[in-house]
C-alpha positions in Angstrom: 2.8 -1.5 -21.6 6.2 -1.1 -19.6 6.5 -2.2 -16.0 4.9 0.0 -13.1 8.5 -0.5 -11.7 10.1 1.8 -14.3 12.4 4.3 -12.8 12.8 2.0 -9.4 12.7 4.9 -7.0 14.0 4.1 -3.5 11.6 2.9 -0.6 12.4 6.4 1.2 11.9 8.3 -1.9 9.0 11.2 -1.6 8.6 11.3 -5.5 5.4 9.4 -6.7 6.2 7.2 -9.7 4.7 9.0 -12.6 3.4 5.8 -14.4 1.6 4.5 -11.5 0.0 7.9 -10.9 -0.9 8.1 -14.9 -2.5 4.4 -14.7 -4.4 5.4 -11.6 -5.8 8.4 -13.2 -6.6 7.1 -16.4 -8.3 3.7 -15.0 -10.3 6.1 -12.6 -11.5 8.4 -15.2 -12.4 6.0 -17.7 -13.8 3.1 -15.8 -17.3 4.6 -15.5 -17.8 5.4 -19.1 -19.7 3.4 -22.0 -17.3 1.8 -24.2 -18.1 4.2 -27.1 -16.9 7.1 -24.9 -13.6 5.3 -23.3 -12.8 4.5 -27.2 -13.1 8.3 -28.3 -11.3 9.5 -25.0 -8.6 6.9 -25.6 -8.5 8.2 -29.2 -8.1 11.6 -28.6 -5.5 11.7 -25.7 -3.4 9.4 -28.0 -3.7 11.9 -31.0 -2.8 14.7 -28.5 0.3 13.3 -27.4 1.5 11.9 -30.4 1.9 8.3 -29.3 1.9 5.3 -31.5 -2.0 4.9 -32.6 -1.5 1.1 -33.2 -2.0 0.7 -29.9 -5.6 1.4 -29.9 -6.0 -1.1 -32.9 -8.5 -3.3 -30.6 -10.0 -0.3 -29.2 -11.2 0.8 -32.7 -13.0 -2.6 -33.6 -14.7 -2.5 -29.8 -18.3 -3.1 -30.2 -20.4 -2.0 -26.9 -18.2 -4.6 -25.1 -15.8 -3.4 -22.0 -12.5 -2.1 -23.0 -10.0 -3.5 -20.9 -8.0 -0.8 -19.3 -6.0 -2.1 -16.8 -2.5 -3.4 -18.0 -2.7 -7.2 -17.5 -3.1 -8.4 -14.1 -3.6 -5.5 -11.2 0.1 -4.9 -10.2 -0.8 -5.0 -6.0 -3.7 -7.4 -6.3 -5.1 -10.4 -8.2 -8.4 -9.7 -6.4 -8.8 -6.3 -6.2 -8.4 -3.0 -8.5 -5.7 -0.6 -7.8 -6.7 1.4 -4.7 -6.4 4.8 -5.0 -6.0 5.4 -1.3 -2.7 3.7 -1.3 0.5 5.7 -2.3 2.4 4.7 -5.1 5.5 3.7 -3.5 3.4 1.3 -1.0 1.8 -0.2 -4.0 5.2 -1.5 -5.1 6.6 -2.7 -2.0 3.0 -4.5 -1.8 3.5 -5.8 -5.1 7.3 -6.9 -4.1 6.1 -9.2 -1.2 3.3 -10.6 -3.2 0.8 -8.8 -1.0 -3.0 -9.0 -1.5 -5.2 -5.8 -1.2 -8.0 -8.0 0.0 -5.8 -9.4 2.9 -4.3 -5.7 3.7 -7.9 -4.5 4.2 -8.3 -7.1 7.1 -5.6 -5.3 8.9 -6.1 -1.7 7.8 -8.8 0.5 6.6 -7.7 0.5 3.1 -9.9 2.5 1.1 -11.1 5.0 3.6 -10.2 8.4 3.6 -7.3 7.7 6.0 -5.7 4.2 6.4 -5.1 3.3 9.8 -4.7 -0.1 11.7 -8.1 -1.8 12.2 -6.5 -5.3 13.1 -9.2 -6.9 16.1 -5.9 -8.3 17.6 -2.3 -8.1 17.5 0.3 -11.2 17.8 2.6 -11.6 20.6 2.7 -13.7 23.8 4.2 -10.8 25.4 4.0 -7.0 26.0 7.2 -6.4 24.2 6.6 -8.6 20.9 3.2 -6.9 20.6 4.5 -3.6 21.0 7.0 -4.3 18.2 4.1 -5.8 16.1 2.1 -2.7 16.8 5.0 -0.4 15.7 5.2 -2.5 12.5 1.7 -2.2 11.6 1.3 1.5 12.4 4.1 2.5 10.4 2.8 0.5 7.6 -0.4 2.1 8.1 1.1 5.5 7.3 3.2 4.1 4.9 0.4 2.7 2.9 -1.5 6.4 3.1 1.8 8.5 2.3 4.6 6.3 0.9 6.6 7.9 4.3 6.4 4.9 6.9 7.1 7.4 10.0 4.2 7.4 12.8 4.2 9.7 15.7 5.4 8.8 19.1 2.3 9.9 21.1 0.1 7.7 17.9 2.0 4.7 18.6 2.0 4.9 22.4 -1.8 5.2 22.3 -2.1 2.4 19.7 -0.2 0.3 22.2 -2.5 0.9 25.1 -5.5 -0.1 22.8 -3.7 -3.4 22.0 -2.3 -4.0 25.5 1.1 -3.6 24.4 2.6 -0.8 26.7 4.8 -1.2 29.7 5.5 2.4 30.6 8.4 1.3 32.7 9.9 -0.6 29.7 8.7 1.5 27.1 12.1 3.3 26.1 14.1 0.4 26.6 11.8 -1.5 24.1 12.2 1.2 21.6 16.2 0.9 21.5 15.9 -3.0 21.3 13.8 -2.1 18.2 16.6 0.0 16.6 17.3 -2.4 13.8 14.0 -1.9 12.3 13.1 1.4 13.5 15.0 5.0 13.3 13.7 8.1 15.1 12.9 9.6 18.2 10.1 10.6 20.4 10.5 14.1 19.1 10.3 13.2 15.5 8.5 10.0 15.5 9.9 6.7 14.5 10.0 5.4 10.8 10.6 1.7 9.3 14.3 0.9 8.1 14.7 -1.6 5.2 14.7 -4.4 7.6 11.9 -2.9 9.2 9.8 -2.7 6.0 10.7 -6.7 5.4 9.7 -7.7 8.9 6.3 -5.7 8.5 5.7 -7.9 5.4 6.3 -11.3 7.3 4.1 -10.1 10.0 1.1 -9.4 7.7 1.6 -12.8 5.6 1.4 -14.7 9.4 -1.5 -12.8 10.3 -3.2 -13.3 7.1 -2.3 -17.0 6.7 -3.4 -17.4 10.8 -7.1 -15.5 9.9 -7.3 -17.8 6.9 -6.5 -21.3 8.9 -9.4 -20.3 11.2 -11.9 -20.1 8.6 
């Protein structure tokens, strides 16, 4: 099977990758069926779309053993299956940055109805540094959910208050200082730039590494 990176849409594209959607849909539909039923469904679909039947040669010979449906290693994690709660665009970002779903689950509510920031604490020795990290992580939570890394101003402000990362007198000035990582405004919310996406990945790796060292 070809790489799920096929098509190479841009980070800010709102078009989900059809191949990732197909993989996720097929896997979700077949994972709980018995092996014989998996085989029948796969054969029917291949006949229906006129695909190369040779790819089912292994499936045809299956006895009641579990049919391997995932295309090799799971694209976004070596420890967890593809999470259908994560947007296809974000799944590519996760893979490119060698992040694991298990690690993301320590920081975000991955698998829930809505992905949000759930970290117990935000790194940073000053209010400004914590505010910067809150912005990165809150925008990534939106990115994981929808593929769009934009977070509303009010949500960001409330999250900063929660993590002791809010300085009312300098809030606007700090946002201007973050302009290379974020674009947007108070009215439309703030969205990660390419540099912001990279900085967020670095922050997550650092948080995971720090957490692991405490174990």
